C-alpha positions as a LaTeX table, in Angstrom:
\begin{tabular}{lrrr}
\hline
Residue & $x$ (\AA) & $y$ (\AA) & $z$ (\AA) \\
\hline
Met1 & $-18.18$ & 103.59 & 76.04 \\
His2 & $-16.85$ & 106.48 & 78.17 \\
Pro3 & $-16.02$ & 110.05 & 77.00 \\
Asp4 & $-12.38$ & 109.49 & 77.95 \\
Glu5 & $-12.25$ & 106.58 & 75.52 \\
Ile6 & $-13.51$ & 108.88 & 72.76 \\
Ala7 & $-10.84$ & 111.43 & 73.69 \\
Ala8 & $-8.14$ & 108.77 & 73.51 \\
Leu9 & $-9.39$ & 107.73 & 70.07 \\
Leu10 & $-9.33$ & 111.35 & 68.82 \\
Glu11 & $-5.78$ & 111.82 & 70.05 \\
Ser12 & $-4.69$ & 108.52 & 68.48 \\
Asp13 & $-5.97$ & 109.84 & 65.14 \\
Gly14 & $-3.50$ & 112.78 & 65.45 \\
Leu15 & $-5.95$ & 115.57 & 66.36 \\
Ser16 & $-4.20$ & 118.14 & 68.53 \\
Asp17 & $-5.97$ & 120.61 & 70.81 \\
Asp18 & $-5.12$ & 123.46 & 68.38 \\
Gln19 & $-6.72$ & 121.59 & 65.47 \\
Ile20 & $-9.80$ & 120.82 & 67.57 \\
Arg21 & $-10.21$ & 124.47 & 68.60 \\
Glu22 & $-9.85$ & 125.58 & 64.96 \\
Arg23 & $-12.17$ & 122.98 & 63.42 \\
Tyr24 & $-14.81$ & 122.40 & 66.10 \\
Gly25 & $-14.67$ & 125.46 & 68.34 \\
Val26 & $-14.17$ & 123.60 & 71.61 \\
Lys27 & $-11.33$ & 123.82 & 74.11 \\
Asn28 & $-9.62$ & 120.43 & 73.74 \\
Ser29 & $-10.08$ & 116.73 & 72.96 \\
Phe30 & $-11.88$ & 116.05 & 76.21 \\
Ala31 & $-14.44$ & 118.77 & 75.57 \\
Leu32 & $-15.02$ & 117.45 & 72.05 \\
Ala33 & $-15.37$ & 113.92 & 73.44 \\
Glu34 & $-18.02$ & 115.13 & 75.92 \\
Thr35 & $-19.94$ & 116.84 & 73.11 \\
Leu36 & $-19.87$ & 113.75 & 70.90 \\
Tyr37 & $-20.90$ & 111.55 & 73.82 \\
Glu38 & $-23.96$ & 113.72 & 74.50 \\
Arg39 & $-25.03$ & 113.95 & 70.83 \\
Val40 & $-24.82$ & 110.25 & 69.96 \\
Glu41 & $-27.74$ & 108.13 & 71.10 \\
Arg42 & $-26.68$ & 105.04 & 72.96 \\
Arg43 & $-28.24$ & 101.69 & 72.14 \\
Tyr44 & $-27.91$ & 98.34 & 73.90 \\
Pro45 & $-28.61$ & 95.74 & 71.24 \\
Glu46 & $-29.24$ & 92.18 & 72.25 \\
Pro47 & $-26.67$ & 89.67 & 71.00 \\
Asp48 & $-27.45$ & 87.84 & 67.80 \\
Gly49 & $-28.81$ & 84.35 & 68.28 \\
Pro50 & $-29.47$ & 82.56 & 71.55 \\
Val51 & $-27.38$ & 83.61 & 74.54 \\
His52 & $-24.79$ & 81.04 & 75.56 \\
Asp53 & $-25.80$ & 79.36 & 78.83 \\
Pro54 & $-23.00$ & 77.28 & 80.39 \\
Trp55 & $-25.39$ & 75.94 & 83.03 \\
Arg56 & $-27.83$ & 74.29 & 80.65 \\
Ile57 & $-27.87$ & 70.56 & 81.35 \\
Gly58 & $-30.18$ & 67.69 & 80.47 \\
Leu59 & $-32.58$ & 66.32 & 83.07 \\
Leu60 & $-32.05$ & 62.70 & 82.04 \\
Gly61 & $-28.37$ & 62.68 & 83.04 \\
Cys62 & $-29.17$ & 64.03 & 86.51 \\
Leu63 & $-31.98$ & 61.51 & 87.00 \\
Leu64 & $-29.53$ & 58.80 & 85.99 \\
Arg65 & $-27.17$ & 59.89 & 88.76 \\
Gly66 & $-30.04$ & 59.73 & 91.25 \\
Val67 & $-30.78$ & 56.17 & 90.20 \\
Val68 & $-27.08$ & 55.29 & 90.46 \\
Phe69 & $-27.05$ & 56.69 & 93.99 \\
Ala70 & $-30.04$ & 54.54 & 94.98 \\
Leu71 & $-29.26$ & 51.22 & 93.27 \\
Pro72 & $-26.58$ & 50.11 & 95.77 \\
Gly73 & $-29.32$ & 49.97 & 98.40 \\
Leu74 & $-30.61$ & 46.83 & 96.70 \\
Ala75 & $-27.40$ & 45.09 & 97.76 \\
Tyr76 & $-28.79$ & 44.98 & 101.31 \\
Val77 & $-31.72$ & 42.93 & 100.01 \\
Leu78 & $-29.34$ & 40.28 & 98.67 \\
Gly79 & $-27.11$ & 40.48 & 101.74 \\
Ala80 & $-29.91$ & 40.22 & 104.31 \\
Pro81 & $-29.25$ & 36.50 & 105.01 \\
Leu82 & $-25.70$ & 37.43 & 106.06 \\
Phe83 & $-26.88$ & 39.80 & 108.79 \\
Thr84 & $-26.92$ & 37.50 & 111.79 \\
Gly85 & $-26.12$ & 38.09 & 115.42 \\
Pro86 & $-27.57$ & 40.17 & 118.23 \\
Gly87 & $-29.19$ & 43.51 & 117.44 \\
Asp88 & $-28.03$ & 46.78 & 118.95 \\
Phe89 & $-30.18$ & 49.72 & 120.06 \\
Gly90 & $-33.28$ & 47.98 & 118.73 \\
Leu91 & $-31.82$ & 47.79 & 115.23 \\
Pro92 & $-31.64$ & 44.64 & 113.09 \\
Ala93 & $-28.50$ & 42.53 & 113.40 \\
Gly94 & $-25.47$ & 44.00 & 111.69 \\
Thr95 & $-26.94$ & 47.46 & 111.23 \\
Val96 & $-24.50$ & 49.34 & 113.51 \\
Pro97 & $-21.21$ & 48.39 & 111.76 \\
Leu98 & $-22.80$ & 48.96 & 108.35 \\
Leu99 & $-24.00$ & 52.44 & 109.34 \\
Ala100 & $-20.67$ & 53.33 & 110.95 \\
Gly101 & $-18.76$ & 52.30 & 107.84 \\
Ala102 & $-21.20$ & 54.16 & 105.61 \\
Leu103 & $-20.89$ & 57.41 & 107.59 \\
Cys104 & $-17.11$ & 57.17 & 107.46 \\
Gly105 & $-17.25$ & 56.53 & 103.71 \\
Trp106 & $-19.59$ & 59.45 & 103.06 \\
Ala107 & $-17.33$ & 61.86 & 104.91 \\
Trp108 & $-14.04$ & 60.63 & 103.41 \\
Asn109 & $-15.29$ & 60.33 & 99.86 \\
Gln110 & $-16.98$ & 63.73 & 99.94 \\
Gly111 & $-13.65$ & 65.31 & 100.82 \\
Leu112 & $-11.79$ & 63.17 & 98.30 \\
Ala113 & $-14.25$ & 64.07 & 95.55 \\
His114 & $-13.80$ & 67.77 & 96.29 \\
Arg115 & $-10.01$ & 67.43 & 96.09 \\
Ala116 & $-10.21$ & 65.59 & 92.78 \\
Tyr117 & $-12.66$ & 68.16 & 91.38 \\
Ala118 & $-10.28$ & 70.91 & 92.51 \\
Trp119 & $-7.47$ & 69.35 & 90.48 \\
Leu120 & $-9.82$ & 68.99 & 87.51 \\
Gly121 & $-10.70$ & 72.67 & 87.85 \\
Leu122 & $-6.99$ & 73.47 & 87.58 \\
Gly123 & $-6.86$ & 71.47 & 84.36 \\
Asp124 & $-4.69$ & 68.72 & 85.83 \\
Arg125 & $-6.61$ & 65.51 & 85.17 \\
Thr126 & $-3.55$ & 63.41 & 85.94 \\
Ala127 & $-3.25$ & 64.86 & 89.46 \\
Ala128 & $-6.98$ & 64.26 & 89.96 \\
Arg129 & $-6.56$ & 60.63 & 88.99 \\
Arg130 & $-3.58$ & 60.24 & 91.30 \\
Ser131 & $-5.51$ & 61.74 & 94.19 \\
Leu132 & $-8.26$ & 59.20 & 93.56 \\
Leu133 & $-5.72$ & 56.41 & 93.08 \\
Leu134 & $-4.33$ & 56.90 & 96.57 \\
Gly135 & $-7.34$ & 58.39 & 98.35 \\
Ala136 & $-9.93$ & 55.79 & 97.34 \\
Pro137 & $-8.08$ & 52.73 & 98.73 \\
Ala138 & $-7.26$ & 54.68 & 101.90 \\
Gly139 & $-10.94$ & 55.50 & 102.33 \\
Ala140 & $-11.96$ & 51.90 & 101.77 \\
Leu141 & $-9.47$ & 50.73 & 104.39 \\
Leu142 & $-10.57$ & 53.38 & 106.88 \\
Gly143 & $-14.26$ & 52.55 & 106.41 \\
Ser144 & $-13.57$ & 48.84 & 106.90 \\
Leu145 & $-11.63$ & 49.51 & 110.11 \\
Val146 & $-14.41$ & 51.71 & 111.47 \\
Ala147 & $-16.99$ & 49.02 & 110.72 \\
Leu148 & $-14.78$ & 46.46 & 112.45 \\
Ala149 & $-14.46$ & 48.72 & 115.50 \\
Phe150 & $-18.26$ & 48.94 & 115.78 \\
Ala151 & $-18.89$ & 45.27 & 114.98 \\
Gly152 & $-19.36$ & 44.17 & 118.59 \\
Gly153 & $-20.94$ & 40.72 & 118.49 \\
Ala154 & $-21.83$ & 40.87 & 114.80 \\
Ala155 & $-21.07$ & 37.87 & 112.62 \\
Pro156 & $-17.87$ & 37.92 & 110.50 \\
Ala157 & $-20.05$ & 37.95 & 107.39 \\
Val158 & $-21.45$ & 41.32 & 108.49 \\
Val159 & $-17.93$ & 42.76 & 108.83 \\
Ala160 & $-17.03$ & 41.37 & 105.41 \\
Phe161 & $-20.16$ & 42.96 & 103.90 \\
Ala162 & $-19.25$ & 46.29 & 105.53 \\
Ala163 & $-15.75$ & 46.05 & 104.04 \\
Gly164 & $-17.29$ & 45.42 & 100.62 \\
Gln165 & $-19.56$ & 48.42 & 101.17 \\
Ser166 & $-16.51$ & 50.62 & 101.88 \\
Cys167 & $-14.75$ & 49.33 & 98.76 \\
Tyr168 & $-17.82$ & 50.07 & 96.67 \\
Leu169 & $-18.13$ & 53.63 & 98.00 \\
Ala170 & $-14.49$ & 54.29 & 97.16 \\
Ala171 & $-14.70$ & 52.83 & 93.64 \\
Ala172 & $-18.01$ & 54.55 & 92.90 \\
Thr173 & $-16.50$ & 57.89 & 93.94 \\
Val174 & $-13.78$ & 57.43 & 91.32 \\
Leu175 & $-16.29$ & 56.68 & 88.57 \\
Leu176 & $-18.68$ & 59.50 & 89.50 \\
Val177 & $-15.95$ & 62.13 & 89.74 \\
Leu178 & $-14.55$ & 61.14 & 86.35 \\
Gly179 & $-18.00$ & 61.16 & 84.74 \\
Arg180 & $-18.50$ & 57.42 & 84.27 \\
Glu181 & $-22.07$ & 57.12 & 85.61 \\
Arg182 & $-23.18$ & 54.91 & 82.74 \\
Phe183 & $-20.41$ & 52.41 & 83.43 \\
Leu184 & $-21.44$ & 52.33 & 87.08 \\
Leu185 & $-25.07$ & 51.78 & 86.16 \\
Ala186 & $-24.16$ & 48.90 & 83.86 \\
Ala187 & $-22.04$ & 47.29 & 86.58 \\
Leu188 & $-24.85$ & 47.51 & 89.12 \\
Ala189 & $-27.62$ & 46.31 & 86.79 \\
Pro190 & $-27.18$ & 42.52 & 87.34 \\
Met191 & $-27.11$ & 42.92 & 91.12 \\
Ala192 & $-30.18$ & 45.18 & 91.02 \\
Met193 & $-32.11$ & 42.74 & 88.85 \\
Gly194 & $-31.21$ & 39.88 & 91.17 \\
Ala195 & $-32.36$ & 41.86 & 94.20 \\
Val196 & $-35.72$ & 42.64 & 92.57 \\
Leu197 & $-36.21$ & 38.97 & 91.68 \\
Ser198 & $-35.33$ & 37.93 & 95.22 \\
Leu199 & $-38.19$ & 40.07 & 96.55 \\
Val200 & $-40.55$ & 37.81 & 94.61 \\
Asp201 & $-38.74$ & 34.50 & 95.16 \\
Pro202 & $-35.63$ & 34.41 & 97.41 \\
Leu203 & $-32.49$ & 33.43 & 95.53 \\
Pro204 & $-30.08$ & 30.75 & 96.76 \\
Glu205 & $-27.43$ & 32.17 & 99.05 \\
Ala206 & $-24.67$ & 31.24 & 96.60 \\
Ala207 & $-26.39$ & 33.13 & 93.77 \\
Ser208 & $-26.87$ & 36.21 & 95.96 \\
Leu209 & $-23.23$ & 36.12 & 97.01 \\
Ala210 & $-22.09$ & 35.75 & 93.40 \\
Leu211 & $-24.14$ & 38.77 & 92.31 \\
Leu212 & $-22.78$ & 40.88 & 95.15 \\
Leu213 & $-19.15$ & 39.96 & 94.59 \\
Gly214 & $-19.49$ & 40.15 & 90.82 \\
Ser215 & $-20.89$ & 43.68 & 90.83 \\
Leu216 & $-18.29$ & 44.82 & 93.36 \\
Ala217 & $-15.47$ & 43.32 & 91.30 \\
Val218 & $-16.69$ & 44.99 & 88.09 \\
Val219 & $-17.07$ & 48.40 & 89.77 \\
Ala220 & $-13.59$ & 48.09 & 91.31 \\
Ala221 & $-12.08$ & 47.04 & 87.99 \\
Leu222 & $-13.69$ & 49.97 & 86.19 \\
Ala223 & $-12.35$ & 52.36 & 88.84 \\
Val224 & $-8.84$ & 50.95 & 88.49 \\
Arg225 & $-9.11$ & 51.26 & 84.72 \\
Glu226 & $-9.98$ & 54.96 & 85.06 \\
Val227 & $-7.09$ & 55.89 & 87.36 \\
Ala228 & $-4.44$ & 53.55 & 85.93 \\
Pro229 & $-3.35$ & 55.96 & 83.15 \\
Ala230 & $-2.06$ & 58.34 & 85.83 \\
Leu231 & 0.84 & 55.97 & 86.49 \\
Lys232 & 1.86 & 55.98 & 82.82 \\
Glu233 & 2.24 & 59.72 & 82.40 \\
Pro234 & 5.88 & 60.45 & 81.51 \\
Gly235 & 8.08 & 62.71 & 83.54 \\
Glu236 & 5.82 & 63.04 & 86.54 \\
Gly237 & 7.43 & 60.70 & 89.02 \\
Gly238 & 5.02 & 57.76 & 89.27 \\
Trp239 & 3.95 & 57.10 & 92.85 \\
Thr240 & 5.84 & 60.18 & 94.04 \\
Ala241 & 3.59 & 62.33 & 91.88 \\
Gly242 & 0.58 & 60.56 & 93.34 \\
Leu243 & 1.69 & 61.59 & 96.80 \\
Val244 & 2.35 & 65.11 & 95.51 \\
Ala245 & $-1.26$ & 65.28 & 94.32 \\
Leu246 & $-2.39$ & 64.68 & 97.88 \\
Leu247 & $-0.02$ & 67.22 & 99.45 \\
Pro248 & $-1.28$ & 70.73 & 100.19 \\
Phe249 & 1.68 & 72.61 & 98.67 \\
Gly250 & 3.02 & 70.24 & 96.01 \\
Gly251 & 6.21 & 68.24 & 96.09 \\
Phe252 & 9.76 & 68.94 & 97.19 \\
Gly253 & 12.15 & 69.21 & 94.28 \\
Ala254 & 10.27 & 66.87 & 91.92 \\
Ala255 & 10.04 & 69.59 & 89.25 \\
Pro256 & 10.79 & 73.30 & 88.91 \\
Ala257 & 8.22 & 75.49 & 90.64 \\
His258 & 7.32 & 77.31 & 87.41 \\
Arg259 & 6.25 & 74.05 & 85.78 \\
Arg260 & 3.71 & 73.03 & 88.42 \\
Pro261 & 0.69 & 75.17 & 89.34 \\
Ala262 & $-0.05$ & 75.52 & 93.03 \\
Gly263 & $-2.26$ & 72.67 & 94.10 \\
Pro264 & $-5.40$ & 72.89 & 96.23 \\
Arg265 & $-4.79$ & 72.83 & 99.97 \\
Leu266 & $-5.80$ & 69.72 & 101.88 \\
Thr267 & $-7.58$ & 71.85 & 104.47 \\
Gly268 & $-9.83$ & 73.16 & 101.71 \\
Ser269 & $-11.48$ & 69.73 & 101.43 \\
Leu270 & $-12.14$ & 69.39 & 105.17 \\
Pro271 & $-15.41$ & 71.40 & 105.20 \\
Tyr272 & $-16.76$ & 69.22 & 102.40 \\
Ala273 & $-15.92$ & 66.06 & 104.35 \\
Leu274 & $-17.63$ & 67.44 & 107.46 \\
Phe275 & $-20.64$ & 68.44 & 105.36 \\
Gly276 & $-20.89$ & 64.86 & 104.09 \\
Leu277 & $-20.65$ & 63.50 & 107.63 \\
Ala278 & $-23.23$ & 65.92 & 109.05 \\
Thr279 & $-25.79$ & 65.39 & 106.29 \\
Gly280 & $-25.23$ & 61.64 & 106.55 \\
Val281 & $-26.06$ & 61.78 & 110.27 \\
Leu282 & $-29.20$ & 63.84 & 109.60 \\
Val283 & $-30.39$ & 61.42 & 106.91 \\
Leu284 & $-29.59$ & 58.51 & 109.22 \\
Tyr285 & $-31.79$ & 59.93 & 111.97 \\
Ala286 & $-34.58$ & 60.52 & 109.47 \\
Ala287 & $-34.37$ & 56.89 & 108.34 \\
Leu288 & $-34.24$ & 55.55 & 111.90 \\
Gly289 & $-36.97$ & 57.73 & 113.32 \\
Asp290 & $-39.39$ & 54.85 & 113.90 \\
Val291 & $-36.72$ & 52.75 & 115.60 \\
Leu292 & $-35.64$ & 55.60 & 117.85 \\
Ala293 & $-39.26$ & 56.28 & 118.77 \\
Gly294 & $-39.69$ & 52.62 & 119.81 \\
Glu295 & $-42.65$ & 52.03 & 117.50 \\
Asp296 & $-43.89$ & 48.58 & 116.56 \\
His297 & $-42.86$ & 48.78 & 112.91 \\
Ser298 & $-39.29$ & 49.29 & 114.00 \\
Ala299 & $-37.63$ & 48.25 & 110.76 \\
Val300 & $-35.42$ & 50.90 & 109.26 \\
Ala301 & $-37.59$ & 53.51 & 107.53 \\
Ala302 & $-36.31$ & 52.55 & 104.12 \\
Pro303 & $-38.84$ & 54.58 & 102.09 \\
Ala304 & $-37.55$ & 57.86 & 103.55 \\
Ala305 & $-33.94$ & 56.94 & 102.80 \\
Val306 & $-34.84$ & 55.76 & 99.28 \\
Ala307 & $-36.78$ & 58.95 & 98.57 \\
Leu308 & $-33.94$ & 61.18 & 99.77 \\
Thr309 & $-31.41$ & 59.24 & 97.70 \\
Leu310 & $-33.45$ & 59.29 & 94.50 \\
Ser311 & $-34.22$ & 62.97 & 95.00 \\
Met312 & $-30.55$ & 63.83 & 94.59 \\
Gly313 & $-31.05$ & 63.51 & 90.82 \\
Pro314 & $-33.73$ & 66.24 & 90.60 \\
Ala315 & $-31.80$ & 68.23 & 93.22 \\
Glu316 & $-28.71$ & 68.33 & 91.01 \\
Trp317 & $-30.71$ & 69.38 & 87.96 \\
Leu318 & $-32.42$ & 72.16 & 89.94 \\
Leu319 & $-29.04$ & 73.45 & 91.13 \\
Tyr320 & $-28.04$ & 73.86 & 87.48 \\
Arg321 & $-31.44$ & 75.39 & 86.75 \\
Phe322 & $-30.89$ & 77.96 & 89.50 \\
Arg323 & $-27.50$ & 78.91 & 88.07 \\
Ser324 & $-29.05$ & 79.25 & 84.60 \\
Asp325 & $-31.98$ & 81.37 & 85.79 \\
Ser326 & $-29.77$ & 83.56 & 87.97 \\
Leu327 & $-27.56$ & 84.21 & 84.93 \\
Ala328 & $-30.66$ & 85.30 & 83.02 \\
Gly329 & $-31.59$ & 87.48 & 86.00 \\
Leu330 & $-28.24$ & 89.22 & 85.80 \\
Arg331 & $-28.94$ & 90.14 & 82.18 \\
Ser332 & $-32.50$ & 91.33 & 82.77 \\
Ser333 & $-32.14$ & 93.20 & 86.09 \\
Ser334 & $-31.28$ & 96.89 & 86.03 \\
Thr335 & $-30.69$ & 97.40 & 89.77 \\
Ala336 & $-29.22$ & 95.37 & 92.61 \\
Arg337 & $-32.61$ & 95.28 & 94.33 \\
Asp338 & $-34.28$ & 93.89 & 91.20 \\
Phe339 & $-31.64$ & 91.18 & 90.97 \\
Trp340 & $-32.10$ & 90.27 & 94.65 \\
Arg341 & $-35.84$ & 89.86 & 94.15 \\
Thr342 & $-35.26$ & 87.79 & 91.02 \\
Thr343 & $-32.79$ & 85.55 & 92.85 \\
Val344 & $-35.09$ & 84.98 & 95.81 \\
Leu345 & $-37.98$ & 84.12 & 93.49 \\
Thr346 & $-35.76$ & 81.67 & 91.60 \\
Val347 & $-34.67$ & 80.02 & 94.87 \\
Val348 & $-38.30$ & 79.63 & 95.95 \\
Gln349 & $-39.31$ & 78.12 & 92.62 \\
Cys350 & $-36.43$ & 75.64 & 92.51 \\
Leu351 & $-36.85$ & 74.67 & 96.16 \\
Ala352 & $-40.59$ & 74.16 & 95.70 \\
Ala353 & $-39.93$ & 71.93 & 92.68 \\
Tyr354 & $-37.43$ & 69.86 & 94.67 \\
Leu355 & $-39.81$ & 69.45 & 97.62 \\
Ala356 & $-42.60$ & 68.40 & 95.26 \\
Ala357 & $-40.31$ & 65.74 & 93.78 \\
Leu358 & $-39.24$ & 64.60 & 97.25 \\
Leu359 & $-42.85$ & 64.36 & 98.43 \\
Ala360 & $-43.89$ & 62.35 & 95.37 \\
Leu361 & $-40.92$ & 59.99 & 95.78 \\
Ser362 & $-41.63$ & 59.53 & 99.50 \\
Leu363 & $-45.30$ & 58.68 & 98.98 \\
Thr364 & $-44.51$ & 56.36 & 96.07 \\
Ala365 & $-41.79$ & 54.53 & 98.01 \\
Ser366 & $-44.10$ & 54.11 & 101.02 \\
Leu367 & $-46.85$ & 52.65 & 98.84 \\
Leu368 & $-44.50$ & 50.22 & 97.08 \\
Trp369 & $-42.48$ & 49.15 & 100.12 \\
Pro370 & $-43.89$ & 45.98 & 101.77 \\
His371 & $-45.59$ & 46.54 & 105.15 \\
Ser372 & $-44.65$ & 50.21 & 105.21 \\
Pro373 & $-47.28$ & 52.63 & 106.56 \\
Val374 & $-48.06$ & 55.82 & 104.73 \\
Pro375 & $-46.10$ & 58.54 & 106.55 \\
Gly376 & $-48.11$ & 60.92 & 108.70 \\
Gly377 & $-48.03$ & 64.68 & 108.85 \\
Val378 & $-45.15$ & 65.00 & 111.33 \\
Arg379 & $-42.93$ & 62.56 & 109.43 \\
Leu380 & $-43.65$ & 64.18 & 106.08 \\
Ala381 & $-43.02$ & 67.65 & 107.50 \\
Gly382 & $-39.72$ & 66.48 & 108.98 \\
Leu383 & $-38.69$ & 64.87 & 105.70 \\
Leu384 & $-39.51$ & 67.99 & 103.70 \\
Leu385 & $-37.67$ & 70.26 & 106.14 \\
Leu386 & $-34.67$ & 67.95 & 105.90 \\
Gly387 & $-34.98$ & 68.29 & 102.13 \\
Val388 & $-34.79$ & 72.08 & 102.53 \\
Val389 & $-31.62$ & 71.68 & 104.61 \\
Leu390 & $-30.00$ & 69.36 & 102.09 \\
Trp391 & $-30.88$ & 71.38 & 98.97 \\
Thr392 & $-29.96$ & 74.77 & 100.39 \\
Gly393 & $-26.75$ & 73.25 & 101.76 \\
Leu394 & $-25.86$ & 71.92 & 98.32 \\
Leu395 & $-26.73$ & 75.31 & 96.82 \\
Leu396 & $-24.42$ & 77.14 & 99.20 \\
Gln397 & $-21.74$ & 74.52 & 98.58 \\
Ser398 & $-22.01$ & 75.02 & 94.81 \\
Phe399 & $-21.25$ & 78.72 & 95.29 \\
Gly400 & $-18.22$ & 78.03 & 97.47 \\
Ala401 & $-20.00$ & 79.01 & 100.71 \\
Val402 & $-19.43$ & 75.58 & 102.18 \\
Thr403 & $-18.26$ & 76.84 & 105.58 \\
Gly404 & $-21.66$ & 78.26 & 106.54 \\
Ala405 & $-23.56$ & 75.21 & 105.27 \\
Thr406 & $-21.17$ & 72.88 & 107.09 \\
Ala407 & $-21.47$ & 74.82 & 110.36 \\
Val408 & $-25.28$ & 74.73 & 110.24 \\
Cys409 & $-25.49$ & 71.02 & 109.34 \\
Cys410 & $-22.87$ & 70.01 & 111.93 \\
Ala411 & $-24.69$ & 71.98 & 114.62 \\
Ala412 & $-28.01$ & 70.38 & 113.63 \\
Ala413 & $-26.50$ & 66.88 & 113.68 \\
Leu414 & $-24.88$ & 67.52 & 117.09 \\
Val415 & $-28.08$ & 68.90 & 118.62 \\
Gln416 & $-30.18$ & 66.02 & 117.32 \\
Thr417 & $-27.62$ & 63.53 & 118.62 \\
Leu418 & $-27.76$ & 65.10 & 122.08 \\
Leu419 & $-31.57$ & 65.09 & 122.07 \\
Ile420 & $-31.66$ & 61.43 & 121.09 \\
Thr421 & $-28.95$ & 60.22 & 123.49 \\
Thr422 & $-30.57$ & 62.09 & 126.40 \\
Arg423 & $-34.03$ & 60.90 & 125.29 \\
Thr424 & $-35.38$ & 64.44 & 125.30 \\
Gly425 & $-38.81$ & 64.45 & 123.70 \\
Asp426 & $-40.16$ & 62.41 & 120.82 \\
Pro427 & $-37.54$ & 61.74 & 118.11 \\
His428 & $-39.94$ & 62.77 & 115.35 \\
Thr429 & $-40.80$ & 66.06 & 117.05 \\
Ala430 & $-37.15$ & 66.71 & 117.92 \\
Gly431 & $-36.13$ & 66.07 & 114.33 \\
Leu432 & $-38.86$ & 68.41 & 113.10 \\
Ala433 & $-37.57$ & 71.21 & 115.36 \\
Val434 & $-33.92$ & 70.67 & 114.43 \\
Tyr435 & $-34.58$ & 70.46 & 110.70 \\
Gly436 & $-36.82$ & 73.52 & 110.84 \\
Ala437 & $-34.24$ & 75.64 & 112.65 \\
Ala438 & $-31.46$ & 74.55 & 110.28 \\
Ala439 & $-33.68$ & 75.21 & 107.25 \\
Val440 & $-34.45$ & 78.76 & 108.41 \\
Val441 & $-30.79$ & 79.58 & 109.05 \\
Gln442 & $-29.65$ & 78.24 & 105.68 \\
Ala443 & $-32.49$ & 79.99 & 103.86 \\
Val444 & $-31.32$ & 83.29 & 105.39 \\
Leu445 & $-27.75$ & 82.53 & 104.31 \\
Val446 & $-28.89$ & 81.77 & 100.76 \\
Cys447 & $-30.90$ & 84.99 & 100.45 \\
Ala448 & $-28.12$ & 87.09 & 101.97 \\
Leu449 & $-25.30$ & 85.62 & 99.88 \\
Leu450 & $-26.84$ & 84.80 & 96.53 \\
Gly451 & $-28.74$ & 88.09 & 96.27 \\
Arg452 & $-25.39$ & 89.78 & 95.54 \\
Ala453 & $-24.35$ & 89.86 & 91.91 \\
Thr454 & $-20.69$ & 89.30 & 92.83 \\
Ala455 & $-21.56$ & 85.85 & 94.20 \\
His456 & $-22.48$ & 84.69 & 90.68 \\
Arg457 & $-19.07$ & 85.23 & 89.07 \\
\hline
\end{tabular}
């Protein structure tokens, strides 16, 4: 309440300045308002009942998403007999086209998911579905072509597996964006169970192939089922509206301008795609550290990749926890400096919890993985620093500061690529230095940006 508001209320009740001077002995309504404002004690009562927290979310759902992210890795166990042919760069046969297709898929689908979420944020679920309807098949085709370009002397079965991988990434993006994680988990369950059984007793090749193709077909069918209603919406132009959903400024004459809200620009999704590519490259180098170092146990460092993938579940929950705690900090802080300290403390707590989860997952995966050594100090330090880069990058991305996170991660990926291609130093040590530098820069960005109350609108 402000004194001017009190003055406006007095005047609205019909009190003139003459009446105020006669009754209360003050000059005018503003003087009376000042007097009343000074005499009345101000109180700031807390709201009745618990404060609404829009960022409160259950841990189980986030952990489920982490499991869904990791389960497709078991497909490589069933598909291992298909990976024949000469190896490249010391990697097992067929690894290069699979990795190339995966990197392409991560980048494309990250950008596509952002565009679909942008349409959902505008309240246009139909446009989001149409973006996915056209963008997902295009991403699957692009990933397959990239894998084919990097196939070299790989067997045709490897190229076919890479194409299936690209199709899965596209279909899974549709289901995850539209909130159908449980459907995806159910579709992957038979393949995952078959892969676990094959670790004990190898399955016949026909059975493995049937499980792979069956799970892929079910996931694709579920994705089509989710986006198919977009074609049935009346008055929106069918496939033309699908193309409109992908355009940066909407369509040309399909409907009056006042009936269609301005759509998200295509260029707005580019930083998210580059972020997906850069983080994919960093994770790839972390997983291939032993191979790049030329060590005897030169199989892909699967435990590190598995730990990072599973950790995305706790990471997502901690991002929500940060938003919830920062909202509480806004209510409890009386100065900007107090809020900055509260925010920094919350970041440290959430980041420490994520690193603890990542460390536990890494050690557990190393102990359970056959013939995998327990990671040493340098490897664990590199993995944890990479975890700092990934979590702070996701935190900045969640606040819309994706440009800074993308620039840091792209620079880190480029520097590490140059160090590896020029064989400068030990790959583990080089990765440790790159991850450490990127982690420091992003930590500074987080403290500088998120310590401002206006960033939490």
